[in-house]
C-alpha positions as CSV (number, residue, x, y, z in Angstrom):
1,M,117.5,94.2,111.4
2,S,118.8,92.9,114.8
3,D,119.3,89.2,115.7
4,D,116.2,89.4,117.8
5,G,114.3,90.7,114.9
6,N,115.6,87.9,112.6
7,D,114.6,85.4,115.2
8,R,111.1,86.9,115.4
9,S,110.8,86.9,111.7
10,R,111.8,83.2,111.5
11,D,109.3,82.3,114.3
12,M,106.4,84.3,112.8
13,L,107.0,83.4,109.1
14,V,107.4,79.6,109.4
15,P,106.9,77.4,106.2
16,F,103.2,76.9,105.6
17,N,102.2,73.3,106.3
18,V,99.0,72.9,104.3
19,R,98.2,69.4,105.7
20,T,98.4,70.5,109.3
21,Y,96.4,73.6,108.5
22,R,93.5,71.6,107.0
23,I,93.6,69.0,109.8
24,A,93.5,71.7,112.4
25,I,90.4,73.2,110.8
26,V,88.5,69.9,110.9
27,N,89.8,69.3,114.4
28,G,88.4,72.7,115.4
29,M,85.1,72.0,113.8
30,L,84.7,68.8,115.8
31,G,86.2,70.2,119.0
32,V,84.2,73.4,119.2
33,T,81.0,71.5,118.3
34,G,81.7,68.9,121.0
35,A,82.5,71.6,123.5
36,R,79.3,73.5,122.9
37,L,77.2,70.4,123.5
38,A,78.4,70.6,127.1
39,D,78.9,74.4,127.0
40,L,80.9,75.8,130.0
41,S,79.0,79.1,129.9
42,T,75.4,77.7,129.8
43,I,75.0,73.9,130.2
44,V,77.6,73.4,132.9
45,P,76.6,76.3,135.1
46,L,72.9,75.3,134.7
47,L,73.7,71.8,135.8
48,I,75.7,72.8,138.8
49,H,73.1,75.3,139.9
50,K,70.3,72.7,139.6
51,L,72.2,70.2,141.6
52,S,73.5,72.6,144.3
53,G,70.8,75.3,144.3
54,T,73.4,78.1,144.8
55,A,75.3,80.5,142.5
56,W,78.4,80.4,144.7
57,M,78.9,76.7,143.8
58,V,78.9,77.6,140.1
59,G,81.7,80.2,140.9
60,L,83.6,77.7,143.1
61,V,83.7,75.0,140.4
62,L,84.7,77.4,137.6
63,G,87.3,79.0,139.9
64,L,88.8,75.6,140.7
65,R,89.0,74.8,137.0
66,G,91.1,78.0,136.6
67,V,93.5,77.1,139.4
68,V,94.0,73.6,138.0
69,R,94.6,75.0,134.5
70,T,97.3,77.3,135.8
71,L,99.1,74.7,137.8
72,V,99.0,72.2,135.0
73,Q,100.3,74.6,132.4
74,V,103.1,76.0,134.5
75,A,104.2,72.5,135.5
76,A,104.0,71.0,132.0
77,A,105.8,73.9,130.3
78,R,108.9,73.1,132.4
79,T,109.2,69.7,130.7
80,L,107.7,70.4,127.3
81,D,110.2,73.2,126.4
82,T,112.9,70.5,126.4
83,Y,111.0,68.1,124.1
84,N,111.8,68.1,120.4
85,H,108.3,66.7,119.7
86,K,105.3,67.6,121.9
87,K,102.5,65.6,120.2
88,P,102.6,62.7,122.7
89,A,101.6,65.2,125.4
90,Y,98.5,66.1,123.3
91,I,97.5,62.5,123.0
92,L,97.8,61.9,126.7
93,A,95.7,65.0,127.4
94,S,93.0,63.7,125.0
95,V,92.8,60.5,126.9
96,I,92.4,62.4,130.2
97,R,89.6,64.6,128.7
98,A,87.7,61.7,127.3
99,S,87.8,59.8,130.6
100,M,86.5,62.7,132.6
101,Y,83.5,63.4,130.3
102,I,82.7,59.7,130.1
103,G,82.6,59.7,133.9
104,I,80.2,62.6,134.1
105,A,77.9,61.0,131.5
106,A,77.9,57.7,133.5
107,V,77.1,59.3,136.9
108,M,74.3,61.5,135.4
109,W,72.8,58.4,133.8
110,F,72.7,56.5,137.1
111,A,72.1,59.6,139.3
112,D,68.7,58.3,140.5
113,A,70.4,55.6,142.4
114,I,73.2,57.8,143.8
115,P,73.0,60.4,146.6
116,N,72.8,64.0,145.2
117,A,75.9,65.0,147.2
118,L,77.9,62.2,145.5
119,V,76.6,63.1,142.1
120,L,77.7,66.7,142.6
121,A,81.1,65.6,144.0
122,V,81.8,63.4,140.9
123,L,80.7,66.1,138.6
124,V,83.0,68.6,140.2
125,T,86.0,66.2,140.2
126,C,85.5,65.3,136.6
127,L,85.1,68.9,135.5
128,I,88.4,69.7,137.2
129,G,90.1,66.7,135.7
130,Y,88.8,67.7,132.2
131,A,90.2,71.2,132.8
132,A,93.6,69.6,133.6
133,G,93.5,67.7,130.3
134,A,92.5,70.7,128.3
135,A,95.2,72.8,129.9
136,L,97.8,70.2,129.0
137,A,96.5,69.8,125.5
138,S,96.6,73.5,124.7
139,L,100.4,73.7,125.1
140,P,101.5,71.1,122.4
141,F,98.5,72.1,120.2
142,N,99.5,75.8,120.0
143,D,103.2,74.9,119.7
144,I,102.5,72.6,116.7
145,L,100.4,75.3,115.0
146,A,103.1,77.9,115.6
147,K,105.7,75.7,113.9
148,S,103.4,74.8,111.0
149,V,101.3,77.9,110.2
150,P,102.7,81.4,109.8
151,T,101.3,84.4,111.6
152,T,99.7,85.6,108.3
153,R,97.5,82.4,108.2
154,R,96.7,81.7,111.8
155,G,93.8,84.2,111.9
156,S,92.1,82.4,108.9
157,L,92.9,79.1,110.5
158,Q,91.0,80.0,113.6
159,M,88.3,81.6,111.5
160,W,87.6,78.5,109.5
161,R,87.7,76.3,112.7
162,K,84.9,78.5,114.2
163,L,82.9,79.1,111.0
164,A,82.6,75.4,110.3
165,A,81.7,74.6,113.9
166,T,79.1,77.4,114.2
167,V,77.2,76.2,111.2
168,I,76.8,72.8,112.8
169,I,76.0,74.2,116.2
170,L,73.3,76.5,114.8
171,I,71.7,73.8,112.6
172,G,72.1,70.8,114.9
173,V,73.5,71.4,118.4
174,A,71.1,74.2,119.6
175,P,67.9,72.3,118.5
176,F,69.4,69.1,120.0
177,Q,70.1,70.8,123.3
178,R,66.7,72.3,123.4
179,W,65.1,69.0,122.9
180,I,67.3,67.1,125.3
181,I,66.9,69.4,128.3
182,G,63.5,71.0,127.4
183,P,60.2,70.1,129.0
184,E,59.4,67.6,126.2
185,S,62.6,65.6,126.5
186,V,62.4,61.8,126.7
187,F,65.1,61.9,129.4
188,N,64.5,63.2,132.9
189,F,67.0,65.3,134.9
190,P,70.0,64.8,135.2
191,R,70.1,62.0,132.7
192,S,69.4,64.5,130.0
193,F,72.6,66.3,130.8
194,G,74.4,63.0,130.9
195,V,73.4,62.5,127.3
196,L,74.8,65.9,126.3
197,F,78.2,65.0,127.9
198,A,78.2,61.6,126.2
199,V,77.6,63.1,122.7
200,S,80.0,65.9,123.5
201,V,83.0,63.6,124.2
202,T,82.1,61.5,121.1
203,V,82.3,64.4,118.8
204,S,85.3,66.1,120.4
205,G,87.1,62.7,120.5
206,L,87.0,62.4,116.8
207,G,88.7,65.8,116.5
208,W,91.4,64.8,119.0
209,I,92.1,61.6,117.2
210,L,92.4,63.5,113.9
211,F,94.9,66.0,115.2
212,S,97.0,63.3,116.6
213,Q,97.7,62.4,113.0
214,V,99.6,65.6,112.1
215,R,103.3,65.4,111.3
216,E,104.9,67.7,113.8
217,P,108.1,69.6,112.8
218,Q,111.0,69.3,115.2
219,S,111.3,72.1,117.8
220,R,114.3,74.2,118.7
221,A,114.1,72.8,122.2
222,E,115.8,73.9,125.4
223,K,118.9,71.7,126.0
224,Q,118.4,71.2,129.7
225,K,115.3,71.1,131.9
226,P,115.5,73.9,134.5
227,T,115.0,73.3,138.2
228,W,111.7,74.4,139.7
229,G,113.4,77.5,141.0
230,Q,114.9,78.4,137.7
231,H,111.6,77.7,135.9
232,L,109.7,80.0,138.2
233,R,112.3,82.8,138.1
234,R,112.3,82.5,134.3
235,G,108.6,83.2,134.2
236,I,109.1,86.3,136.3
237,T,111.9,87.4,134.0
238,F,109.5,87.1,131.0
239,F,107.1,89.4,132.7
240,R,109.7,92.0,133.7
241,C,111.8,92.1,130.6
242,D,109.3,91.6,127.7
243,S,107.1,94.7,127.6
244,C,104.7,93.2,125.0
245,Y,104.2,90.1,127.2
246,R,103.6,92.2,130.3
247,R,101.1,94.5,128.6
248,V,99.1,91.7,126.9
249,I,99.0,89.8,130.2
250,R,97.6,92.8,132.1
251,I,94.9,93.2,129.4
252,R,94.1,89.5,129.5
253,L,93.7,89.7,133.3
254,L,91.2,92.6,133.1
255,I,89.1,91.2,130.3
256,G,89.2,87.8,131.8
257,I,87.8,89.0,135.1
258,A,85.2,91.1,133.3
259,A,84.2,88.2,131.1
260,A,83.8,85.9,134.1
261,I,80.2,87.1,134.4
262,R,79.4,85.0,131.3
263,P,78.3,81.8,133.2
264,F,76.1,83.9,135.4
265,L,74.0,85.3,132.6
266,I,72.1,82.0,132.2
267,V,71.9,81.5,136.0
268,F,70.4,85.1,136.2
269,A,67.9,84.3,133.5
270,T,66.6,81.1,135.2
271,D,67.0,82.1,138.8
272,V,65.8,85.8,138.8
273,W,63.6,86.0,135.7
274,G,62.2,82.4,136.1
275,L,62.8,81.5,132.4
276,T,62.8,77.8,131.6
277,D,65.9,75.7,131.3
278,D,65.6,75.3,127.5
279,V,66.3,79.1,127.2
280,A,69.9,78.0,127.5
281,A,69.7,76.6,124.0
282,T,68.3,79.9,122.7
283,F,71.0,82.0,124.2
284,L,73.7,79.5,123.1
285,A,72.4,79.8,119.5
286,I,72.6,83.7,119.7
287,Q,76.1,83.4,121.1
288,V,77.2,81.0,118.5
289,G,75.7,83.1,115.7
290,A,77.6,86.1,116.9
291,E,80.7,84.0,117.2
292,F,80.3,83.1,113.6
293,V,80.2,86.7,112.4
294,G,83.0,87.6,114.9
295,A,85.3,84.8,113.6
296,L,84.6,85.8,110.0
297,V,85.6,89.4,110.7
298,I,88.4,88.9,113.3
299,G,90.1,86.1,111.2
300,R,90.5,88.5,108.3
301,V,91.7,91.3,110.7
302,S,94.3,89.0,112.3
303,D,95.7,87.9,108.9
304,R,95.8,91.3,107.2
305,L,96.1,93.9,110.0
306,G,97.7,92.0,112.9
307,N,96.5,90.5,116.2
308,R,96.6,93.8,118.1
309,K,93.5,94.9,116.1
310,A,91.9,91.5,116.7
311,I,92.3,92.1,120.4
312,L,90.7,95.5,120.0
313,V,87.5,94.0,118.5
314,G,87.4,91.7,121.5
315,I,87.6,94.5,124.1
316,A,84.9,96.5,122.2
317,S,82.6,93.5,122.2
318,L,83.3,92.9,125.9
319,L,82.2,96.5,126.6
320,A,79.0,95.8,124.6
321,F,78.0,92.6,126.4
322,S,78.9,94.0,129.9
323,T,76.7,97.0,129.1
324,A,73.8,94.8,128.0
325,A,74.2,92.7,131.2
326,V,73.9,95.8,133.3
327,I,70.7,96.8,131.5
328,A,69.3,93.3,131.8
329,A,70.0,93.2,135.6
330,S,67.9,96.3,136.1
331,F,64.8,94.1,135.3
332,E,65.5,92.2,138.6
333,W,63.5,94.9,140.3
334,D,61.5,96.5,137.6
335,V,59.9,93.5,136.0
336,P,57.6,91.1,138.0
337,L,58.4,87.4,137.7
338,A,54.9,86.7,136.3
339,V,55.7,88.6,133.1
340,L,53.5,88.9,130.0
341,A,54.7,87.3,126.8
342,W,55.9,90.6,125.3
343,Q,57.9,91.2,128.5
344,T,59.5,87.8,128.3
345,N,60.5,88.5,124.7
346,L,62.0,91.8,125.8
347,Q,64.0,90.0,128.4
348,I,65.3,87.6,125.9
349,I,66.2,90.4,123.5
350,I,68.2,92.3,126.1
351,L,70.0,89.3,127.6
352,G,70.4,87.9,124.0
353,A,72.4,91.1,123.2
354,A,74.8,90.2,126.0
355,F,75.2,86.7,124.6
356,A,75.8,88.2,121.2
357,G,78.6,90.4,122.5
358,S,79.9,87.4,124.4
359,G,80.1,85.4,121.1
360,V,82.2,88.1,119.4
361,F,84.4,88.3,122.4
362,L,85.0,84.6,122.4
363,A,86.0,84.7,118.7
364,S,88.4,87.5,119.4
365,L,90.0,85.8,122.5
366,S,90.7,82.6,120.7
367,I,92.1,84.3,117.6
368,G,93.7,87.5,118.7
369,Y,95.1,86.8,122.2
370,M,96.7,83.4,121.6
371,N,98.0,84.4,118.2
372,Y,99.5,87.5,119.8
373,L,101.3,85.3,122.4
374,M,102.6,83.0,119.6
375,D,103.9,86.1,117.7
376,I,106.0,87.4,120.6
377,A,107.2,84.0,122.1
378,P,110.6,82.6,121.1
379,E,110.2,79.1,119.8
380,E,112.4,77.4,122.4
381,K,110.4,79.1,125.2
382,R,107.0,79.1,123.6
383,T,105.3,76.6,126.0
384,S,106.6,78.5,129.0
385,Y,105.4,81.8,127.6
386,I,101.9,80.3,127.2
387,G,102.1,78.4,130.5
388,F,103.1,81.4,132.6
389,S,100.5,83.5,130.9
390,T,97.9,81.4,132.8
391,A,100.0,81.8,136.1
392,F,100.0,85.6,135.8
393,T,96.3,85.6,135.2
394,L,95.5,83.3,138.2
395,P,93.1,85.8,139.7
396,L,90.8,84.8,136.9
397,A,90.2,81.6,138.8
398,I,88.9,83.6,141.8
399,A,86.6,85.8,139.9
400,P,83.8,83.3,139.3
401,L,83.7,82.4,143.0
402,V,83.6,86.1,144.1
403,Y,81.0,86.9,141.5
404,G,78.8,83.9,142.6
405,W,79.1,84.8,146.3
406,S,78.4,88.5,145.5
407,A,75.4,87.6,143.4
408,D,73.9,85.5,146.2
409,I,74.3,88.4,148.7
410,F,74.0,91.6,146.7
411,G,72.3,90.6,143.5
412,Y,73.5,90.5,139.9
413,Q,73.5,94.2,139.0
414,P,76.6,95.2,141.1
415,V,78.4,92.2,139.7
416,F,77.7,93.2,136.1
417,V,78.6,96.8,136.8
418,I,82.0,95.8,138.1
419,A,82.6,93.8,134.8
420,L,81.8,96.9,132.8
421,I,84.3,99.0,134.8
422,L,87.0,96.4,134.3
423,A,86.3,96.3,130.5
424,L,86.8,100.1,130.4
425,G,90.2,99.6,132.2
426,A,91.2,97.0,129.6
427,M,90.5,99.4,126.8
428,Y,92.7,102.0,128.5
429,L,95.6,99.6,128.7
430,F,95.1,98.5,125.1
431,L,96.2,101.9,123.9
432,Q,99.8,101.0,125.1
433,L,100.0,97.6,123.3
434,P,102.3,97.4,120.2
435,E,101.8,95.3,117.1
436,P,104.6,92.6,116.9
437,R,104.1,92.3,113.1
438,D,105.4,95.9,112.7
439,E,108.9,94.6,113.7
440,L,109.0,92.3,110.6
441,D,111.4,93.3,107.9
442,D,109.4,94.5,104.9
443,S,111.7,92.5,102.5
444,A,111.4,89.4,104.6
445,L,107.7,89.6,104.6
446,A,107.5,90.2,100.9
447,D,109.8,87.2,100.2
448,Y,107.6,85.1,102.4
449,L,104.4,86.1,100.8
450,A,105.8,85.3,97.4
451,D,106.6,81.7,98.5
452,P,104.8,80.8,101.7
453,E,104.9,77.0,101.2
454,S,108.6,76.6,100.9
455,D,110.2,73.7,102.8
456,N,106.7,72.1,103.0
457,D,108.0,68.5,102.9
458,G,105.2,67.5,100.6
459,Q,102.5,68.1,103.2
């Protein structure tokens, strides 16, 4: 096998650090649970829409988050690739995220005494600041996992992170959300949403603190920090010279633009169909339940069959939820707003199918796509590979804004149809995507599977 093949085997079949594996699972349980308390696809769009009264504002905020995420990751990767240890950057990012959500909770609590425009401005600023912290955190987090957990265990790692979280979300988070923002809540709007953000940052913060206790292996770091010009040229070189990287980025771009309709599903349900705000909790429960099943399946697929097939499941689920969204949007004209009970149930079933597909898609994206990137990225350039992946998918930041503007002018059905077409395009590109694990030497893989915990340092 070539030197490149040996390097890839070494990077993909790292010694299995059991302690980090277990900590990452609990971190995921807490982090995913906390994130769903202030869910970006239901709670946040609903809050923005209620404060602004427009769909384009939802798209603008989500688009700005995407731009900030790209800028932060590209800038941070230039420095992080030269660090032997990247955990301090994760700790800094955790402080930033906590500060932003505390700020949102505070301004929502005292919103009655603050002009609505200022409340909206603080909300947008803090959401963007949180996105910056999350973008920074993902680079050291994924690098630490890639150095501590082999490719044959990363699928199950993400699976258990999601499975543990989804049980908590289904049993506790969804009913709690329904009570907090429903008509029988003891908190008025927007204080009810402030409570969600406060509980969210408390739960997530416990997970961030826990992961900061992992013992990070030393990296094979770059010896010299590149200039900005060298850094940007290197990213272009990655895209031009690494065919696997180029193809998976193109697929990520298409599925990301298609999936950008997700936040507008709940806006559509409340704005067009006139469903009550607490329906967000119902749809979130459906999405999380589907994510549970998806994680269970995709985690096993990733470990045993490779991350290419995990991505395939995600594209198929994207096609399913885009189709359901198109069907749901047809009721914008065919079903009167003053619907009977059975018609309301039918609406929830149809749109619920879209959220179910969305849940499976989310499981696939977090397991298949990121694990695929970690499989193909050389260790000394890993943070740059991940960071530039967001730069090359920058149009994803524009998609929510375009969708929101289009929905306000043309309605939701054309928007959902476009998403379906893009999902079909992603499936076509997928057929050209190779499986990195096929490059592993059979004897090296056999030796590893016989003793995966070698050089474990007692962890």
